[in-house]
C-alpha positions as semicolon CSV with decimal commas, in nm:
position;residue;x (nm);y (nm);z (nm)
1;M;4,070;14,516;2,827
2;S;4,129;14,411;3,152
3;N;3,782;14,389;3,368
4;S;3,640;14,144;3,647
5;T;3,283;14,101;3,710
6;G;3,350;14,018;4,078
7;R;3,507;14,363;4,189
8;G;3,365;14,663;4,398
9;L;3,367;15,038;4,332
10;Q;3,711;15,156;4,501
11;A;3,573;15,267;4,882
12;N;3,687;15,531;5,074
13;V;3,798;15,761;4,774
14;L;3,584;16,079;4,857
15;S;3,596;16,312;5,223
16;T;3,314;16,488;5,335
17;F;3,390;16,812;5,147
18;D;3,456;16,645;4,815
19;T;3,085;16,500;4,812
20;V;2,980;16,871;4,898
21;V;3,204;17,014;4,605
22;M;2,981;16,708;4,387
23;A;2,670;16,840;4,518
24;V;2,728;17,201;4,447
25;A;2,875;17,076;4,066
26;G;2,561;16,830;4,021
27;S;2,298;17,113;4,034
28;A;2,510;17,358;3,781
29;P;2,429;17,690;3,954
30;A;2,588;17,901;3,644
31;Y;2,498;17,643;3,384
32;S;2,102;17,644;3,535
33;I;2,094;18,012;3,510
34;A;2,223;18,040;3,224
35;A;2,004;17,808;3,012
36;T;1,677;17,760;3,204
37;T;1,623;18,198;3,304
38;A;1,478;18,221;2,954
39;V;1,267;17,876;2,992
40;L;1,146;18,000;3,370
41;A;1,070;18,355;3,283
42;G;0,850;18,199;3,000
43;A;0,693;17,967;3,252
44;V;0,603;18,220;3,484
45;G;0,707;18,600;3,391
46;L;0,882;18,783;3,689
47;A;0,822;18,495;3,970
48;G;1,118;18,342;3,919
49;P;1,235;18,411;4,242
50;A;0,900;18,256;4,399
51;A;0,908;17,904;4,219
52;L;1,249;17,856;4,306
53;L;1,200;17,959;4,710
54;Y;0,869;17,763;4,685
55;C;1,004;17,482;4,515
56;A;1,333;17,468;4,771
57;I;1,121;17,356;5,060
58;P;0,998;17,055;4,940
59;M;1,334;16,983;4,767
60;L;1,457;17,017;5,078
61;G;1,246;16,787;5,181
62;I;1,341;16,549;4,928
63;A;1,709;16,569;5,005
64;L;1,642;16,464;5,422
65;A;1,430;16,173;5,262
66;F;1,826;16,109;5,039
67;S;1,971;16,106;5,394
68;R;1,796;15,960;5,584
69;L;1,801;15,651;5,309
70;S;2,168;15,689;5,280
71;R;2,181;15,585;5,661
72;I;2,040;15,267;5,607
73;D;2,131;15,159;5,245
74;V;2,420;15,206;5,070
75;N;2,371;15,169;4,712
76;A;2,573;15,326;4,389
77;G;2,156;15,249;4,248
78;A;2,063;15,536;4,528
79;S;1,668;15,542;4,483
80;Y;1,634;15,247;4,258
81;S;1,775;15,055;4,525
82;W;1,532;15,219;4,838
83;V;1,204;15,242;4,645
84;G;1,229;14,913;4,560
85;R;1,312;14,801;4,910
86;T;1,024;14,970;5,037
87;L;0,755;15,067;4,804
88;H;0,774;14,793;4,517
89;P;1,034;14,653;4,315
90;F;0,893;14,766;3,961
91;L;0,894;15,164;4,130
92;G;1,218;15,092;4,238
93;F;1,311;14,983;3,900
94;I;1,074;15,310;3,711
95;S;1,275;15,525;3,980
96;G;1,649;15,434;3,871
97;W;1,530;15,466;3,526
98;A;1,438;15,805;3,541
99;L;1,732;15,860;3,630
100;V;1,900;15,677;3,337
101;I;1,676;15,840;3,072
102;S;1,661;16,236;3,213
103;A;2,090;16,166;3,257
104;T;2,066;16,063;2,874
105;I;1,888;16,337;2,778
106;F;2,060;16,606;2,970
107;M;2,371;16,440;2,785
108;V;2,244;16,677;2,514
109;A;2,062;16,965;2,696
110;G;2,399;17,040;2,875
111;S;2,681;16,924;2,540
112;L;2,497;17,187;2,358
113;P;2,549;17,480;2,556
114;A;2,888;17,376;2,629
115;G;3,009;17,388;2,276
116;S;2,777;17,751;2,206
117;M;2,920;17,916;2,527
118;T;3,312;17,764;2,428
119;L;3,270;17,954;2,024
120;A;3,066;18,191;2,288
121;L;3,404;18,290;2,347
122;F;3,536;18,365;1,998
123;D;3,253;18,467;1,786
124;E;2,910;18,568;1,909
125;D;2,764;18,450;1,531
126;L;2,935;18,098;1,565
127;A;2,774;18,015;1,946
128;A;2,393;18,012;1,714
129;N;2,536;17,755;1,501
130;T;2,364;17,408;1,638
131;A;2,551;17,188;1,422
132;L;2,873;17,334;1,518
133;S;2,777;17,419;1,884
134;T;2,729;16,982;1,860
135;V;3,042;16,910;1,723
136;V;3,222;17,097;2,004
137;G;2,985;16,972;2,277
138;A;3,069;16,628;2,184
139;A;3,438;16,728;2,206
140;W;3,381;16,839;2,590
141;F;3,142;16,565;2,672
142;L;3,428;16,291;2,545
143;V;3,697;16,517;2,734
144;M;3,475;16,420;3,039
145;L;3,374;16,073;2,947
146;A;3,757;15,984;2,981
147;V;3,799;16,191;3,296
148;V;3,542;15,977;3,397
149;V;3,644;15,644;3,288
150;L;4,020;15,661;3,366
151;G;4,035;15,832;3,708
152;G;3,711;15,773;3,873
153;A;3,561;15,918;4,171
154;R;3,941;16,086;4,288
155;L;3,999;16,248;3,941
156;T;3,670;16,340;3,861
157;V;3,655;16,518;4,233
158;R;3,991;16,712;4,123
159;A;3,861;16,791;3,845
160;Q;3,519;16,961;3,982
161;L;3,745;17,151;4,250
162;I;3,891;17,314;3,981
163;M;3,586;17,395;3,767
164;S;3,358;17,516;4,037
165;G;3,615;17,692;4,243
166;V;3,673;17,966;3,946
167;E;3,296;17,919;3,817
168;L;3,147;18,020;4,202
169;T;3,446;18,264;4,237
170;I;3,299;18,462;3,897
171;L;2,921;18,451;4,032
172;A;3,005;18,569;4,393
173;L;3,193;18,874;4,202
174;F;2,903;18,926;3,985
175;A;2,661;18,899;4,240
176;V;2,876;19,175;4,374
177;L;2,867;19,367;4,068
178;C;2,483;19,343;4,045
179;L;2,434;19,551;4,373
180;F;2,641;19,822;4,262
181;H;2,419;19,909;3,906
182;T;2,254;20,166;3,855
183;D;2,099;20,147;3,470
184;N;1,800;19,851;3,559
185;A;1,495;19,775;3,376
186;L;1,316;19,771;3,724
187;P;1,324;19,824;4,056
188;F;1,315;19,559;4,274
189;D;0,954;19,425;4,436
190;W;0,940;19,144;4,690
191;S;0,582;19,111;4,501
192;W;0,861;18,834;4,291
193;F;0,849;18,623;4,593
194;G;0,461;18,555;4,610
195;F;0,218;18,419;4,402
196;G;0,061;18,711;4,263
197;H;0,285;18,679;3,898
198;F;0,174;18,376;3,845
199;D;-0,146;18,248;3,586
200;G;-0,307;18,005;3,791
201;V;-0,266;17,723;3,923
202;S;-0,094;17,566;3,584
203;G;0,113;17,843;3,555
204;F;0,256;17,764;3,947
205;A;0,332;17,404;3,846
206;A;0,480;17,502;3,513
207;G;0,753;17,691;3,709
208;A;0,771;17,428;3,973
209;L;0,832;17,193;3,731
210;V;1,119;17,428;3,561
211;A;1,277;17,497;3,915
212;A;1,287;17,125;3,965
213;F;1,556;17,113;3,648
214;Y;1,746;17,399;3,840
215;Y;1,834;17,201;4,158
216;W;1,846;16,846;4,008
217;G;2,196;16,724;4,081
218;W;2,259;16,764;4,412
219;D;2,152;16,381;4,472
220;V;2,457;16,272;4,300
221;T;2,653;16,206;4,613
222;S;2,428;15,919;4,671
223;N;2,523;15,751;4,399
224;L;2,859;15,783;4,506
225;S;2,815;15,634;4,869
226;E;2,999;15,306;4,799
227;E;3,327;15,573;4,723
228;T;3,259;15,779;4,979
229;R;3,392;15,794;5,358
230;N;3,174;15,745;5,649
231;S;2,876;15,718;5,381
232;R;2,575;15,691;5,608
233;R;2,630;16,007;5,691
234;T;2,851;16,217;5,463
235;T;2,653;16,179;5,134
236;G;2,301;16,288;5,316
237;L;2,467;16,617;5,449
238;A;2,625;16,649;5,124
239;G;2,336;16,681;4,955
240;L;2,136;16,940;5,250
241;I;2,392;17,152;5,161
242;G;2,416;17,149;4,789
243;V;2,057;17,253;4,791
244;G;2,095;17,516;5,022
245;V;2,422;17,683;4,791
246;V;2,264;17,615;4,467
247;F;1,935;17,788;4,621
248;L;2,104;18,138;4,754
249;L;2,296;18,171;4,392
250;F;1,921;18,135;4,196
251;E;1,772;18,311;4,397
252;V;2,045;18,609;4,376
253;F;2,101;18,573;3,983
254;T;1,739;18,529;3,926
255;V;1,650;18,878;4,113
256;A;1,907;19,031;3,940
257;V;1,772;18,926;3,581
258;N;1,435;19,064;3,661
259;I;1,592;19,408;3,758
260;V;1,873;19,432;3,535
261;L;1,739;19,278;3,182
262;S;1,433;19,344;3,045
263;S;1,170;19,073;2,927
264;Q;1,317;19,143;2,574
265;Q;1,669;19,121;2,619
266;I;1,596;18,776;2,803
267;D;1,393;18,619;2,532
268;D;1,662;18,802;2,285
269;N;1,941;18,530;2,446
270;G;1,789;18,221;2,533
271;A;1,996;18,005;2,652
272;N;2,279;18,274;2,752
273;V;2,128;18,532;2,958
274;L;2,404;18,490;3,215
275;A;2,672;18,692;2,938
276;A;2,413;18,924;2,874
277;L;2,319;19,002;3,225
278;G;2,739;19,013;3,288
279;E;2,769;19,243;2,992
280;A;2,500;19,456;3,085
281;V;2,691;19,508;3,477
282;W;3,025;19,491;3,340
283;P;3,020;19,580;2,969
284;G;3,342;19,453;2,763
285;W;3,490;19,190;3,012
286;G;3,153;19,080;3,210
287;G;2,992;18,883;2,941
288;K;3,353;18,683;2,841
289;L;3,356;18,587;3,244
290;L;2,997;18,488;3,299
291;I;3,062;18,250;3,001
292;V;3,378;18,099;3,147
293;A;3,181;18,047;3,386
294;V;2,893;17,878;3,260
295;M;3,140;17,650;3,028
296;L;3,311;17,547;3,345
297;S;2,956;17,428;3,500
298;T;2,823;17,298;3,232
299;V;3,153;17,071;3,173
300;A;3,158;17,014;3,530
301;T;2,769;16,896;3,539
302;L;2,861;16,702;3,212
303;E;3,092;16,503;3,491
304;T;2,874;16,457;3,757
305;T;2,591;16,356;3,558
306;L;2,739;16,130;3,353
307;I;2,889;15,949;3,776
308;Q;2,522;15,980;3,834
309;V;2,407;15,751;3,518
310;T;2,712;15,530;3,482
311;R;2,656;15,444;3,895
312;S;2,307;15,380;3,820
313;L;2,380;15,127;3,529
314;F;2,639;14,967;3,715
315;A;2,376;14,887;4,000
316;M;2,102;14,786;3,745
317;G;2,382;14,549;3,632
318;R;2,473;14,430;3,920
319;D;2,125;14,343;4,031
320;R;2,097;14,145;3,684
321;T;1,758;14,431;3,576
322;M;1,993;14,509;3,314
323;P;2,262;14,335;3,094
324;S;2,529;14,204;3,381
325;A;2,763;14,354;3,186
326;L;2,686;14,701;3,322
327;G;2,825;14,636;3,697
328;R;3,157;14,542;3,536
329;V;3,460;14,720;3,731
330;H;3,798;14,792;3,550
331;R;4,076;14,583;3,698
332;T;4,286;14,904;3,682
333;W;4,055;15,221;3,693
334;N;3,820;15,057;3,894
335;T;3,564;15,248;3,703
336;P;3,235;15,068;3,576
337;W;3,389;15,102;3,209
338;V;3,104;14,936;3,034
339;A;2,797;15,178;3,159
340;I;3,014;15,436;3,078
341;V;3,077;15,286;2,729
342;V;2,716;15,245;2,663
343;V;2,614;15,624;2,814
344;G;2,871;15,773;2,569
345;G;2,774;15,629;2,293
346;V;2,416;15,657;2,313
347;A;2,444;16,008;2,443
348;L;2,668;16,091;2,068
349;V;2,403;15,948;1,880
350;L;2,149;16,155;2,075
351;F;2,348;16,473;2,022
352;V;2,309;16,381;1,610
353;A;1,923;16,332;1,604
354;S;1,926;16,621;1,782
355;N;1,976;16,908;1,526
356;A;1,656;16,728;1,359
357;L;1,481;16,957;1,660
358;G;1,544;17,303;1,581
359;S;1,792;17,576;1,758
360;V;2,003;17,513;2,095
361;G;1,726;17,713;2,285
362;D;1,427;17,515;2,137
363;I;1,629;17,166;2,189
364;L;1,649;17,296;2,584
365;A;1,325;17,438;2,622
366;D;1,140;17,080;2,532
367;A;1,485;16,912;2,728
368;I;1,436;17,073;3,009
369;S;1,076;17,020;3,097
370;A;1,083;16,617;2,963
371;I;1,387;16,616;3,268
372;G;1,111;16,804;3,491
373;L;0,928;16,553;3,432
374;Q;1,121;16,247;3,530
375;I;1,325;16,416;3,789
376;A;0,972;16,459;3,959
377;V;0,872;16,070;3,937
378;Y;1,221;15,969;4,123
379;Y;1,227;16,186;4,329
380;G;0,844;16,172;4,457
381;L;0,912;15,823;4,488
382;A;1,228;15,872;4,706
383;G;1,046;16,062;4,930
384;L;0,801;15,848;4,983
385;A;1,042;15,582;5,059
386;A;1,172;15,768;5,348
387;V;0,859;15,783;5,520
388;V;0,797;15,401;5,448
389;A;1,150;15,301;5,549
390;Y;1,114;15,488;5,886
391;R;0,739;15,491;5,971
392;K;0,782;15,289;6,292
393;T;0,999;15,532;6,445
394;L;0,806;15,860;6,310
395;L;0,614;15,905;6,614
396;S;0,982;15,847;6,914
397;S;1,072;16,281;6,861
398;P;0,895;16,577;6,729
399;S;1,250;16,601;6,483
400;D;1,186;16,270;6,402
401;F;0,758;16,350;6,276
402;V;0,887;16,654;6,067
403;L;1,227;16,579;5,949
404;G;1,144;16,231;5,912
405;G;0,775;16,219;5,793
406;L;0,582;16,474;5,762
407;W;0,867;16,702;5,476
408;P;1,000;16,412;5,314
409;L;0,610;16,325;5,271
410;F;0,535;16,690;5,192
411;G;0,798;16,673;4,958
412;S;0,676;16,380;4,777
413;V;0,301;16,508;4,739
414;F;0,433;16,797;4,548
415;M;0,682;16,651;4,328
416;F;0,414;16,395;4,209
417;W;0,164;16,716;4,216
418;V;0,390;16,903;3,956
419;F;0,417;16,632;3,736
420;V;0,022;16,541;3,684
421;E;-0,057;16,913;3,656
422;S;0,213;17,030;3,427
423;L;0,050;16,740;3,166
424;G;-0,234;16,957;3,043
425;E;0,072;17,270;2,988
426;L;0,345;17,143;2,795
427;A;0,412;17,088;2,481
428;P;0,335;16,736;2,297
429;T;0,746;16,722;2,257
430;A;0,819;16,731;2,556
431;I;0,524;16,510;2,711
432;A;0,660;16,255;2,484
433;I;1,011;16,249;2,571
434;G;0,934;16,306;2,918
435;I;0,634;16,008;2,970
436;G;0,789;15,832;2,641
437;G;1,151;15,778;2,773
438;L;1,002;15,632;3,143
439;A;0,750;15,401;2,889
440;V;1,089;15,223;2,712
441;G;1,138;15,124;3,041
442;L;0,872;14,908;3,073
443;V;1,071;14,683;2,843
444;P;1,384;14,608;3,054
445;M;1,171;14,590;3,350
446;L;0,940;14,261;3,277
447;W;1,177;14,093;3,084
448;Y;1,420;14,049;3,403
449;W;1,166;14,013;3,601
450;R;1,094;13,691;3,404
451;Q;1,453;13,641;3,390
452;G;1,410;13,581;3,780
453;S;1,640;13,861;3,918
454;E;1,721;13,882;4,311
455;Y;1,635;14,241;4,317
456;Y;1,205;14,170;4,242
457;R;1,261;13,953;4,591
458;P;1,373;14,212;4,796
459;A;1,441;14,196;5,167
460;R;1,257;14,493;5,322
461;L;1,391;14,801;5,408
462;D;1,328;14,891;5,747
463;A;1,559;15,167;5,992
464;T;1,487;14,937;6,303
465;R;1,633;14,677;6,166
466;T;1,902;14,762;5,972
467;V;2,281;14,625;6,099
468;E;2,486;15,014;6,137
469;A;2,774;14,918;5,942
470;D;2,979;15,034;5,696
471;Y;3,023;14,907;5,315
472;V;3,370;14,685;5,283
473;P;3,362;14,611;4,897
474;D;3,641;14,442;4,845
475;G;3,739;14,305;5,201
476;R;3,574;14,071;5,396
477;P;3,302;14,246;5,636
478;D;3,171;14,074;5,958
479;E;2,980;13,760;5,860
480;R;2,678;13,931;6,109
481;S;2,675;14,259;5,827
482;V;2,399;14,312;5,564
483;V;2,688;14,500;5,313
484;H;2,759;14,407;4,989
485;E;3,094;14,230;4,953
486;G;3,198;14,270;4,551
487;L;2,904;14,219;4,301
488;S;2,669;14,062;4,542
489;T;2,352;14,274;4,623
490;D;2,210;14,413;4,945
491;F;1,903;14,210;4,948
């Protein structure tokens, strides 16, 4: 198999529209609603719309942070690079590691519903079989793995256009059908957007942690920055648009679930709430169509998550903070094939191990909470990194102060608060997976720090000193440029 350690990723293959598609697909609207609504309802009851609303505000602050940081450092590692160059390399590594671990856990949390939804199209009883769901989900995962390794960013986006296009069309149809549905469990109530339904501060934090999982994934655009045209502007803009689109979809369907389905129906359907909603508003066809939407959404987000984790590992391998083989790019495919193969192997092992945890619903509940903790860590660190990187320009104008300082800082503080507040409420399994996964990262971090990786001696990231130059991976940039060339880091 041909490979090279001196090649960069393929540049300029994604447009602004492509990256917006990736941002929406990364958050996986249909999958998030189907797999997470029961978990959210279990945490906050009827306050799901409020949890999603109040988490969207700080999440936009984090999206603003990613947007501003991507203007001054084009790097496939995204927060791994930014946090390392502003706060501390150790925190940068933990930021990157949090994404790697959360994405790897998601391979299980995402593949199981993909399998169960596929089986549900043929037989509802088969969908509850965890072992069979694992096998079918693993098959879907391997197909997406092949697309990511052989086709790279270009083919990945083409597949996303089809899958996400069908998914969003079906969701739009059912959003309209829910408006005209009359046989409802509850009347609409504006109090669902208030604080009254939360069980105190800890209940709000539990809901916010689950809501963070809903939104997670839009930042795949930053991991694709080295492969995007005009990425200094495009990746951040696409992330902001992605958060806005999925916020609207999440609110519409969470309200619809509150209105149409009883709490018992939500409990009974667990990871299949959206199908139950579809069956209620369009008996016969509705459930099947929304199962198709969830299946496509799940497969689509598996693909974007693979992109995120493998680009992060590629950046780590390139910087020698993980085995350097992870930084290899295939000469023909222009993809980080070693990182993709490693992630695929680890995920398949986890598929088998996950069967010991019980049902699909049990696995999802623990995995979503664990991932929520890890998301809170790397989003919180990125928000803080943006404030530090732009600290000298924050008083230049009111918009710089609010959009570059106050809002990202609020997002960061909110994420850290949710992390701390949730620890007292989560199941021991979720905490063990979430915190234990982060702790494992200390081993490679300390090992490669002792080995003398240049990553641990970074040039500081400062918005006032950054040269505005386009990323050129395989060409020869201007000698004064600070951008990458091939595998060398931008430190």
